[in-house]
RODO-446364 format. One record per atom (N, C-alpha, C, CB): residue in three letters; x, y, z. Coordinates in steps of 0.001 Angstrom, whole numbers, plus 500000, padded with zeros to 6 digits. Atoms other than C-alpha are relative to their C-alpha. Glycine has a CB too. Example, Ala and Ser with C-alpha at 12.3 -4.5 7.8 and 13.67 -1.06 7.14 Angstrom:
ala500890498810500000
ala512300495500507800
ala500900501200500000
ala499008500027501246
ser499180498810499940
ser513670498940507140
ser499230501090500730
ser500414500462498585
END
This chain:
met501001501183499905
met491134528147525891
met499708499081500669
met499998499451499358
trp500264501478499691
trp491726524929526562
trp501476500421501290
trp500238498469498271
gly498999500155498963
gly494364526066529391
gly500104499472500927
gly500276500675500387
asn500263500557499058
asn492305524482532098
asn500119498136500066
asn498784500616500177
gln501169501151500050
gln491679521252530898
gln501855499105499405
gln497958500289498440
thr498851501053499647
thr494488517828530657
thr500391499941498842
thr499718498577500625
ser499526500082500955
ser496549518012527582
ser499884497311499997
ser501827501341500208
val499681501392500170
val496438513735526532
val501198499624499828
val499431499499499095
thr498638500245500263
thr499549511975526490
thr500453498690499539
thr500663500273501076
glu500224501009500315
glu498227508688525531
glu498924499712499061
glu499956499508500924
phe501532500443500657
phe495499506880523240
phe499849498595500440
phe499863500056498174
leu500614501147500094
leu493544503807523611
leu499503499596498587
leu498997500045500899
leu500589500122501545
leu492971502131520361
leu499040498967499951
leu501111499640498862
val501105500617499463
val489632500536520678
val499652498609499344
val498888500932499890
gly499978501364500550
gly489878498102517735
gly498397499217499535
gly500761499129501222
phe500943500469500293
phe487073495582516979
phe499185499178501201
phe500373499380498955
pro500242500903498678
pro484361494531519413
pro499556498915499793
pro499157500444500943
leu500244501819500209
leu484769491020519617
leu500045498895501459
leu501520499362498888
ser499489500741498676
ser484608488346522186
ser501713499200500362
ser498903498798500055
pro498314500375499790
pro487790487080523890
pro500474499154498713
pro500317498921501544
arg500232500972501219
arg487270483753521429
arg500495500485498694
arg498517499715499799
met499690499233501241
met487152485673518627
met501243500732499490
met499204500847499994
arg498578499060499979
arg490154487766519157
arg501797499054500112
arg499764501115501718
val498809500909499903
val492104484604519795
val500125499314498473
val499761498787501291
leu500046500438501329
leu491017483273516203
leu500820500846499283
leu498693499947499445
leu499315499208500883
leu491636486290514522
leu501427500445500424
leu499193501114499750
phe498783500019500200
phe494854486747516123
phe501020499011499718
phe500251500443500728
gly499646501427500947
gly495715483357514583
gly500042500150498586
gly498920498839500162
leu499945500080501599
leu494736483972511098
leu500335501472499459
leu498453499453499320
phe499233499434500385
phe495834487533511152
phe501754499990499926
phe499515500688500404
ser498823500169500026
ser499244486456512128
ser500506499208499216
ser500329499802500903
leu499971500519501003
leu499200484292509462
leu500421500764498791
leu498975499517499943
phe499865498587500876
phe498469486871507045
phe500744501000499918
phe499231500634500081
tyr499111499183500004
tyr501178489234507943
tyr501161499034499755
tyr499996500861501183
ala498935500459500226
ala503665486483507758
ala500386499708498337
ala499989498916500849
phe499569500542501328
phe502746485325504155
phe499819501710499208
phe498768498428499301
thr500039498635500726
thr502279489588503347
thr501936500016499664
thr499192501594501311
leu497970500044499873
leu506621489402504865
leu500162499091499123
leu500976499418501616
leu499254500993500657
leu507364486611503041
leu499968500220498477
leu499475498643500372
gly499940499970501276
gly505741486940499614
gly500820501101499148
gly498788500001499712
asn499090498970500547
asn507076490494499163
asn501282499518500451
asn499708501493500471
gly498693500355499597
gly510198489338500609
gly500885499104498415
gly499727498868501586
val499215501031500956
val510638486696497667
val499969500724498582
val499209498357499911
ile500467499130501231
ile509490489318494894
ile501415500478500330
ile498459501160499971
leu498735499284499800
leu512382491401496478
leu501573499286499559
leu499969500284501535
gly498791501219500112
gly514839488498496615
gly500510500098498712
gly499488498380500201
leu500360500234501840
leu513919487663492832
leu500523500645499095
leu498698500268499507
ile500017498578500578
ile514230490681491710
ile501799500552500140
ile498715501113501091
ser498684499297499685
ser517809491656493296
ser501319498773499382
ser500064500348501994
leu499303501329500457
leu519305487979492574
leu499754499529498097
leu499182498660501151
asp500106500513501230
asp517862487367488884
asp500190500986499558
asp498998499338499544
pro499669499094500568
pro519618489457486027
pro498937500141499369
pro501049499964499430
arg500969500261501302
arg516810488833483842
arg499309501205500584
arg498999498347499731
leu501108499380499034
leu514412490688486538
leu500398501798499749
leu500258499317501988
his499193498668499764
his516709493624486639
his499180501303498432
his502298499427499732
thr500470498646501145
thr514537496025484074
thr498880500679500999
thr499098499382498110
pro501096498791499623
pro512290499565484738
pro499115499225500398
pro499405501046498881
met501458500836499573
met509008497159485209
met500517499094501460
met499377498647498431
tyr499718500285498593
tyr510619495269488318
tyr500880500753500714
tyr500420498826500144
phe499793499068499397
phe512215497925489235
phe499282500421501442
phe499872500729499121
phe501289499312499357
phe509078499744490240
phe498893499231500795
phe499260500624498914
leu500575501474498777
leu507514496423491741
leu500988499738500592
leu499460498404499440
ser499178500238498969
ser510763496014493886
ser499482501578500980
ser501830499791499371
asn500034499169498723
asn509624499446495480
asn498517500145500371
asn500712501489499810
leu501436499934499667
leu505718498566495301
leu500365498749501693
leu498680499227498242
ala500156500858498419
ala506638495585497817
ala500716500330501185
ala500422498566499929
thr499918498813498951
thr508700497997499625
thr499468500296501050
thr499789500890499646
val500833498735499150
val505975500271500636
val499054498520500440
val498981501774498828
asp500209501274499831
asp504369496803500829
asp500232499486501476
asp500802499352499063
ile499236500477498483
ile506413495289503830
ile499826501216500967
ile501872499656499846
ala499918499015498806
ala506593498750505557
ala498272500158500314
ala500912501691499510
tyr501369499250499403
tyr502899499638504945
tyr499364498844501405
tyr498549500152498379
ala500161500852499232
ala502079495870506863
ala500608500353501574
ala500519498906499317
cys499448500011498601
cys504692496489509739
cys499368501078500610
cys501538500121500123
asn500567498476499317
asn503097500173510287
asn498406499672501119
asn499416501308498260
thr501440499995499638
thr499614498910511290
thr499999498324500657
thr498827500357498443
val500534501494499147
val499304495135512369
val500461499342500522
val499576499117499596
pro498965499961498718
pro501885494800514609
pro499337500541501380
pro501318501058499642
gln501005499335498727
gln499745497195516965
gln498691499205499977
gln499556501792499763
met501530500315499674
met496389495430516106
met500214498607500253
met498798500308498766
leu499567501200499147
leu497815491808516956
leu500377500266501629
leu501315499399499273
val499597500066498272
val498798492959520535
val498391500899500525
val502024501221500548
asn501337499689499530
asn495281494837520755
asn498895498875499838
asn499559501214499278
leu500976501300499966
leu493432491581519769
leu500319499371501104
leu500097498968498822
leu499327500874498887
leu495441489973522472
leu499594500827501522
leu501912499916499692
ser499991499207498123
ser495421492757525560
ser499600501735499072
ser502547499945501374
pro500876499197500676
pro492686495210524059
pro500208501437500778
pro498459499363500025
ala499401499209499585
ala493758497694526553
ala501281500622500183
ala499716499867500511
gln498383499560500055
gln497326498562525871
gln499967501676499216
gln501085498604498805
pro499704498505500634
pro497900502221525091
pro501530499758498827
pro500452501344501648
ile499203499556501032
ile499542503658522301
ile500568501828500788
ile498843499972498285
ser499994498729500284
ser501438507045522807
ser499682501004499249
ser500565500124500006
phe500861499011501009
phe500559510196521807
phe501022499816499228
phe499512501650500340
ala499170500081501211
ala503757510684519628
ala500168498610499736
ala501348500697500118
gly500269501649500336
gly503704506866519154
gly498779499817499059
gly499638499070501462
cys501109500106501212
cys500441507265517457
cys499700500939499442
cys498834499580500239
leu500299499251501681
leu500944510554515246
leu501456499285498938
leu500207502425500131
thr498817500442501351
thr504325508789513982
thr499078498395499382
thr502275499463500911
gln500619500668500866
gln502063505702513051
gln499065500494498938
gln499490499264500625
thr500472499503501219
thr499845508100511058
thr500440500626499050
thr499323500517500120
phe499281498983501548
phe502325510242509204
phe500675498543499394
phe501716501721500459
leu499309501703501068
leu503939506209507801
leu498736500075499461
leu500494497989500910
phe500754500526500503
phe500876505472507359
phe499860500946498535
phe498920499791500966
leu500149499287500993
leu499963508139505113
leu500967499845498729
leu500011501159500510
thr499669499958500325
thr503031508308503732
thr500280499044498987
thr500243500398500554
phe499661501605500532
phe503320504947502717
phe498771499601498840
phe499896498694501553
ala500830499895501031
ala499904505356500993
ala500203500576499110
ala499125500301500187
leu500117499119500937
leu500467508161499256
leu501521499588498874
leu499915501632500829
thr498780500915501032
thr503650506423497878
thr499724498859499140
thr501070499320500837
glu500449500751501333
glu501819503591496267
glu499170500261499356
glu499709498957500023
cys500447499065501139
cys499348505688494672
cys500511500951499107
cys499325500588500362
phe498997499539501330
phe502274507539492753
phe500666498904499272
phe501255500947500459
leu499233501120500756
leu504189504427492097
leu499050499149499449
leu500965499160500869
leu500779500910500971
leu501257502565490502
leu499466500774498677
leu498708499364500798
val499956498976501075
val500814505602488424
val501010499477498844
val500496501469500631
val499069500522500646
val504095505306487515
val500380498510499338
val500682500294500681
met500212501359500312
met503770501775487011
met499461499263498492
met499112499716500973
ser500979500200501699
ser501252501954484094
ser500650501366498782
ser497599500487500396
tyr499425499550500821
tyr503243504719482511
tyr501058499358499337
tyr500235500887500386
asp499204500851500685
asp505934502039482182
asp499445499178498873
asp500522499216500877
arg500814500946501100
arg503580499931480581
arg499177500566498679
arg498893499256500813
tyr500794498971501692
tyr502144502555478056
tyr500650500137499220
tyr499530501512499914
val499102499520501189
val505480503282476923
val500919498283499572
val501322501613500712
ala499657501828500499
ala506730499111476820
ala499130499834498909
ala499551498580501267
ile500943500692500673
ile503082498545475146
ile499834500945498863
ile498724499656500820
cys500500498937501097
cys502701501726473077
cys501572500443499156
cys499106501616500937
leu498674499886500943
leu506207502572471902
leu501270499443500570
leu500336501505499670
pro499047500955499548
pro508232499766472110
pro501563500734499673
pro499708498468499156
leu498486499750500227
leu511132501156470188
leu500708500535500401
leu500348500299499285
arg498930498473499623
arg511704504136472200
arg499942499983501433
arg499360501783499399
tyr500052500497498275
tyr511263501975475664
tyr501341500460500695
tyr499908498100500231
ser498889499594499138
ser514817502225476403
ser501035501598500224
ser500821498992499580
thr499590498648499807
thr515599505524475913
thr499093500986500899
thr500125500552498672
ile500775499703498894
ile512640506767477658
ile499834499763500644
ile499385500115500146
met500065499854498676
met512539504880480589
met501741499453500309
met498573499024500713
ser498901500388498940
ser516010504694481428
ser500514500222501346
ser500788500203499615
trp499900499916498381
trp517356504193484738
trp500295501227500628
trp501022499143500523
arg500004498685499194
arg518270507723485541
arg498214500571500175
arg501096501277498995
val501321499335499732
val514467508354484522
val499023498855501021
val499203500365498340
cys501192500697499272
cys513026505229486255
cys500603500424502056
cys500013497690499351
ile499324499951498520
ile515259506291489741
ile499250501528500634
ile502090500098499875
thr500749498405500229
thr513909510186489416
thr498791499519500201
thr500105500916498426
leu501478499949499229
leu510116508785489442
leu499945499139500959
leu498774499694499175
ala500359500787498746
ala510585506019491777
ala500353501030501337
ala500969498459500043
val499577498806498909
val512391509074494174
val499092500927500167
val501205500796499669
thr500806499014500523
thr509793511576492828
thr498969499188500909
thr499824500259498238
ser501065500542499384
ser506895509277494174
ser499906499846501542
ser499877498852499450
trp499370499937498834
trp508696509025497655
trp499842500666501126
trp500854500196499802
thr499504498543499825
thr509273512381497854
thr498958500816500279
thr500692500573498828
val500933499516500328
val505943513832496698
val498872499255501123
val499905499850498484
gly500701500676498751
gly504195510709499479
gly500528501053501606
gly500715498007500062
val499174498953498509
val506564512599502455
val499334500977500269
val501512500775499824
leu500342498302500411
leu505357516186501272
leu498887500067500355
leu500039500592498486
leu501453499335499337
leu502076515986501527
leu499510499387501244
leu498722499845498997
thr499888500388498367
thr502015513640504601
thr500138500950501190
thr501162499211500190
leu499653499059498784
leu503600516652506308
leu499124500685499828
leu501251500750500165
val501337498745499840
val500534519088505165
val498989499570501342
val498766499993498290
asp501004500266498848
asp498284516953507480
asp500395500174501142
asp499509498821500077
met499455500183498475
met500728516367510115
met500000501298500489
met501513499350500191
val500101498073499093
val501217520423510312
val498964500498500369
val500353501351499182
leu501611499416499189
leu497726520985510851
leu499725499160501197
leu498428499791498931
leu500527501307498675
leu497014517536513340
leu500925500696501033
leu500524497849499703
leu498752499755498984
leu500440518751515210
leu499256500959501164
leu501511500908499145
pro500645499036498820
pro498748522356516833
pro498846499660500835
pro499554501210499443
leu501084500189498624
leu495347520996518048
leu500033499200500560
leu498787499945499970
pro500102500222498556
pro494703520447521592
pro499207498268499815
pro498890501490500919
phe500511500846499436
phe493959517048522676
phe499329499579501262
phe500555499592499843
cys500773499866498445
cys491847516924525669
cys499360499063500779
cys498997500811499989
gly500792500876499181
gly490163513808526328
gly498686499956498701
gly499576500752501818
pro499579501483499333
pro488322511199525617
pro501597499761499226
pro498613498477499476
gln498748500926500337
gln491343508663524860
gln500090499567499219
gln500327499155500499
lys500696501807501181
lys489782505793522665
lys499983500865498479
lys497418499111500520
val499399500008501183
val490870506135519222
val498621498874499554
val501861499497499969
asn501077501108500202
asn487586503859517788
asn500739499865498872
asn498277500238499933
his499563500791501263
his490075502371514960
his500515498687501073
his501430500914498799
phe498767501081499449
phe492600499364514996
phe501597500406499684
phe499768498426499186
phe499087498920499567
phe495094502460514720
phe499910501172499836
phe500966499915499655
cys500354498464499599
cys495702505654514690
cys499762501106498743
cys501312500588500922
glu500664499687501629
glu493936506513511377
glu499231501366500379
glu498673498562499259
leu500267498751500051
leu493534509962510398
leu499279500727500538
leu499824500212499269
leu501381499311499690
leu489821510799510357
leu499901499520501551
leu498560499420498912
ala500283500228499442
ala489763508941513412
ala500793500666501398
ala499813499022499566
val499050499065499034
val492641510705515361
val498964501410500234
val501765500482499077
leu500884498573499940
leu490536514261514417
leu498743499896500488
leu499768500659498673
lys500777500691499015
lys487837512969516007
lys499815500473501705
lys500614498687499925
leu499975499793498697
leu489151513341519255
leu500597501505499981
leu500836498852500799
ala499465498945500017
ala490841516994518745
ala498487500794500807
ala500618500408498376
cys501186498697499474
cys488827519832521066
cys500338500986499280
cys499991500602501626
ala499970498781500732
ala488952522150518450
ala499616499595499057
ala501066500731499829
asp500819500023501625
asp486969523219514900
asp501523498663499007
asp499966502627498957
thr499501501019500825
thr488693520130512630
thr499460500584498822
thr499596498503500319
his501009500383501412
his486538521625509555
his501437500344498831
his498107501467499712
ile498973499779500650
ile490116522836507954
ile500647499035499539
ile500658500617500540
asn498858501481500082
asn491837519599508071
asn499414499203498654
asn499843498666501718
lys501206500610500621
lys488808517894507066
lys499913500590498308
lys498548500491501008
val499987499514501420
val488748520157503783
val501188499775499293
val499752501376499913
val498771500461500554
val491988519497503153
val500523498740499366
val500653500134500790
ile499610501365500037
ile492249515760503501
ile498847499857498480
ile499639498932501751
val500540500345500896
val489453515665501172
val500171500544498469
val499011500080500456
ala499189499972501212
ala491002517589498159
ala501229499536499772
ala500129501028499674
gly498661501087500456
gly494080515859499092
gly499753498923499081
gly500598499182501235
gly500258501163500476
gly492449512973498246
gly499297500082498480
gly499182499329501040
val500622500263501043
val490512513902495260
val501514500166498863
val498553501094499851
trp498971500224500973
trp493915514880493809
trp500788499049500365
trp500746501053499718
val499373501243500095
val495827511875494935
val499455498734499754
val500542499859500935
leu501022501377500741
leu493161509578494165
leu499277500413498957
leu498794499304500970
val500676499776501219
val490819510927491477
val501235500319498629
val498900501373500336
gly499099499549500436
gly493733512450490016
gly500860498766499065
gly500606500653501131
pro499520501661500227
pro495930508896489304
pro499440499393499607
pro500276499201500795
val500119500792500324
val493378507272488494
val499830500078498670
val499395499567500619
ser499775499644501349
ser492434508970485669
ser501306499851499088
ser499729501190500018
ala498135499348500430
ala496232509114484769
ala499984498215499211
ala501815500473502116
val499759501277500538
val496091505348484785
val499086499058498863
val500080499338501121
met501353500262501141
met492625504825482671
met500297500367498916
met498662500706500182
val499828499435501673
val493705507298479680
val500977498989499890
val500591501808499532
ser499019500816500213
ser497536504816480190
ser499456498916499223
ser500616499611501178
tyr500529501090500157
tyr495139501653479915
tyr498801500138498675
tyr499493499605501430
ser500725499559500473
ser492986503169477388
ser501062499910498619
ser499393501175500714
his499332500129501103
his495929503455474767
his500669498845499992
his500760500979499777
ile499514501112500050
ile497142500408476135
ile499618498272499080
ile499938500030501207
leu500762501279500434
leu494352498289475119
leu499796500374498207
leu498247499816501040
arg500015499705501445
arg494214500049471770
arg501478499136499266
arg500046501886499821
ala498518501003500618
ala497886498691470936
ala499723498664499808
ala501359499886501069
ile499718501627500054
ile497567495527472190
ile499329499394499142
ile499729499243501168
leu500363500381501460
leu494610495203469738
leu500570499826498835
leu499375500607499637
lys498820499834501332
lys496935495983467128
lys501306498829499555
lys500915501436500416
ile498622500638499859
ile499319493010468103
ile499460498952499132
ile500665499551501592
gln500702501251500848
gln499138490155465546
gln500173499030500499
gln500350499695498726
ser499135501245499259
ser500749487820467228
ser498918499833501102
ser501803500406500695
ala500480500223498677
ala498407485813469943
ala500986499978500775
ala499280498908500198
glu499265500387499377
glu501240484590471763
glu500170501935500751
glu501197498995499080
gly499754498633499371
gly502243488715472207
gly499027500742501066
gly500089500884498900
arg500740499361499540
arg499022489493472913
arg499826499755501242
arg499146500007499419
gln500136500120498456
gln498768487685475702
gln500465500100501010
gln499831499378500306
lys499186500093498607
lys502166487811477783
lys499135501822500161
lys502418499740499887
ala500372498425499729
ala500418492148476900
ala499075499963501586
ala498828500716498440
phe501284499838498746
phe497327491162478784
phe500232499629500625
phe498816499655500120
ser499656500297498526
ser499196489018481774
ser500680501327500480
ser501049498626500195
thr499039498869498779
thr501390491853482770
thr499211501047500136
thr501628500714499514
cys500602498747499382
cys498538494828482483
cys498986499371500665
cys499495501183499032
ser501127500311499039
ser496231492609484149
ser500399499943501286
ser499345498787499741
ser499176500078498383
ser498203491827487056
ser499896501655500516
ser502107499407499849
his500428498147499503
his498296496008487339
his499133500279500245
his500042501092499283
leu501308499738499617
leu495053496298486843
leu499526499632501759
leu499162499113498914
cys500624500391498740
cys494069494355489760
cys500497500706501069
cys500138498643500281
val499018499239499192
val496906495573491939
val499089501680499809
val501926499843499199
val500993498238500289
val495283499586490819
val498367499935500928
val499378500225497621
gly501425499835499495
gly491647498464491641
gly499614499369501174
gly499101499573499091
leu499814499990498805
leu492169496953494803
leu500107501023501123
leu500754499500499961
phe499679498403499501
phe493980500235496158
phe499341500679499838
phe500886500702499632
tyr500585499097500096
tyr492244502407494858
tyr498347500065500180
tyr500464500323499000
gly501484500440499973
gly488795500944495101
gly499743499941501538
gly499689498456499199
thr499631500198499035
thr489278500442498566
thr500215501970501054
thr501322498929499530
ala499084498713499612
ala491413504003499229
ala498249501312499655
ala502022500234498393
ile501407498303500176
ile488035506469497430
ile499016499300500833
ile498981500558497903
ile501117499728498947
ile485242504974499277
ile500324500077501469
ile499004498959499905
met500163499445498687
met486886505360502524
met500342501572500223
met500853499183500886
tyr499820498178499742
tyr488035509209501843
tyr499474500779499279
tyr501268500618499897
leu500784499258500895
leu485846510190499166
leu498092500227499952
leu500489499325498796
gly501606500077499922
gly482776508319499762
gly499093501146500977
gly499675498463500629
pro500777499353499229
pro479837509772501760
pro500425499672501787
pro498509499545499484
gln499490500812498842
gln481069510159505073
gln498519500045501102
gln501641500841500750
his501119500605499226
his477598509913506602
his499411498940499980
his499197500509499967
ala500787500875500261
ala476384507391504928
ala500509498518500382
ala499699500207498706
asp499262500905499499
asp479091504329506028
asp499870500306501387
asp501311499955499472
pro500046499917498645
pro478895503770509739
pro501802499896500296
pro498903498672500694
gln498664500066499905
gln482609503853511396
gln500419498842500309
gln500480500806500772
glu499731501480499969
glu482512500016511630
glu500283499289498830
glu498978499354500517
lys499433500426501543
lys482214499504508154
lys501299500377499123
lys499062500434499151
lys498753499089500140
lys485086501839507303
lys501301499072500850
lys499629501745500826
lys498680500507499115
lys487641499912509884
lys499904498670498911
lys499794499641502142
tyr500136501985500820
tyr486430496380507978
tyr500774501023498596
tyr497391498800499479
leu499577499619500890
leu487509498348504811
leu501654500218500146
leu499201500991499729
leu498725499545500151
leu490604499610505667
leu500717499007500609
leu500263501311500512
leu499268501306499826
leu491712496808507375
leu500306498990498875
leu499291499294500905
phe499288500483501202
phe491366495021503683
phe501451501096499291
phe498652499857498837
his499088499012500812
his493227498001502563
his501450499799500549
his499513501648500183
ser498178500278499194
ser496338497466505278
ser500530499049500600
ser500399500743501057
leu499539500820499633
leu496449494340505678
leu499594498708498474
leu499476499909501575
phe500317501071501009
phe495153491750502566
phe500624500721498642
phe498211499618499906
asn498995499201501202
asn496198494436499728
asn501418499519499768
asn500248501571500384
pro498283500443500331
pro499990493969500177
pro500217498520500306
pro501223500897501071
met499733501537500057
met499581490254500889
met500029499343498752
met499039499290500719
leu500278500476501533
leu497587490028497296
leu500766500361499795
leu499049500253499085
asn499014498880501646
asn499908492121495369
asn500857498926499779
asn501271501913500362
pro498858501224500707
pro503181489292495523
pro498870498465499152
pro501288499104501885
leu500987500991500939
leu500230487145494758
leu499213500171498289
leu498784499898500944
ile500196499505501622
ile498828488936491669
ile501196499749499208
ile499707501639499824
tyr499066498878501343
tyr502177490005490239
tyr500895498298499752
tyr501541502124500882
ser499643501367500074
ser503660486244490865
ser499176498944498873
ser499797499525501443
leu501220501097500533
leu500609483781489832
leu500152500304498132
leu497937500587500826
arg500283499717500917
arg499860485915486528
arg501258500583498999
arg499011500684500324
asn498961499927501040
asn503202486731485464
asn501911499159499805
asn500075501538500104
arg499376500389500688
arg505554484330483248
arg501281500102500585
arg499752500450498966
glu498837499504499505
glu508772485887484553
glu500491499632500948
glu500015500982500159
val499737499867499064
val508639486152487707
val500018498551500399
val499319500911500540
thr499968501275499780
thr507292482217488008
thr501139499484499200
thr498743499393499720
ala498691500837500048
ala510300481408486289
ala500902500060500532
ala500515499925499199
ala499222499939498894
ala512605483133488240
ala500203498898500641
ala499600500791500789
leu500210501028498451
leu511128481602491265
leu500591498539499667
leu498041499712500526
arg499560501412500883
arg511603478065488872
arg501524499421500332
arg499997500380498213
arg498923500169500371
arg515024478854487917
arg500848500278501871
arg500277501111498521
arg498816500110498624
arg516345479489491765
arg499636498893500851
arg500038501415501108
leu499864501307499341
leu514454476664493371
leu501104498411499516
leu498501499654499921
lys499744501211500809
lys515766474109490702
lys501757500400500340
lys499246499975498056
arg498297499779498868
arg520089476088491667
arg499739499436501426
arg500553502019500398
lys499594500322498675
lys519205475135495057
lys499780498892500233
lys499538500642500929
tyr499776501206500126
tyr518284471716494474
tyr501032499285499605
tyr499345499725499509
leu498640500402500251
leu521271471144492507
leu500864500080500897
leu500504500566499106
his498728499176498478
his523393473071495315
his499995498718500682
his499260501671501443
glu499870500688499381
glu522409470668497031
glu500099498497500303
glu499600500410500264
ser499976501530500334
ser522299467537495524
ser501619499694499830
ser499047499609498464
leu498925500217499920
leu525809468313495030
leu500694499636501412
leu500398500925499423
lys499113499914498659
lys526497469061498405
lys499960498712500449
lys499496501009501183
asp500621501553499303
asp524714465154499255
asp501321499643499515
asp498349498949499333
lys498699501086500522
lys527547463760496900
lys501439499821500683
lys500447500435498559
lys499272499909499079
lys530240465094498575
lys500264499655500772
lys500045500423500267
END
């Protein structure tokens, strides 16, 4: 049927319809946000690896989340920055599909990591005496590896359905990166099965995990209210509220994007939602965890103090 049509070998990312001056302004602003994302998550990873007091299951999962956030941003933001300055820059067909694959892998992995982190908090607060037994390092590593593996396998389902589709034009992807639904619109074939699988997968990886998180936190809230000490309640609330902020930001935008009415929201609005999802979420996560977590801020102060003392001794010599 498509034998006489030319296959597409590259795509053009439309990005955002902006004036040249606005493009330069956003390039500078987004470059700053990108640098903060790498720096913030890098600091989290450095503190967790260097401070023995943070070698606990909670911070092990947080280090995985920071790794996902760095990879998430590195997959989409550099291409967006290039397109802001040079809108006509093409991306190869293979490069576009690779970007789609990596974006979905990191997004799905983060979905499952957030569920695992909520389970960790549930065990820590509701079953404190059994915490070290239940959340052994073997269990923690298994949960982390499972999150990454399931993320890759579920992405492969979408990619297996996407790869056989013919792309014969047009070449313009109405997005700032190769987002799955935007790429599907360019296929010269019926994509009904692909969309059904996306919605079904979205229900499974978004509604299911959100429900699990809510059930975990309903038990956690009851356990916190039973804590007699005000300091203990405050510490528990501080840790859990950080995680709930991250969960709300991540799942909220994802549910609107992939499970909201497809006809009600214009494509431009969804592009801005996904911009928030892929640029601001990874930047805000380390801020949320560091500002509301005493152990992280204490570890940062210890590292800075140690560096200051080291420099002072060096100067005296």
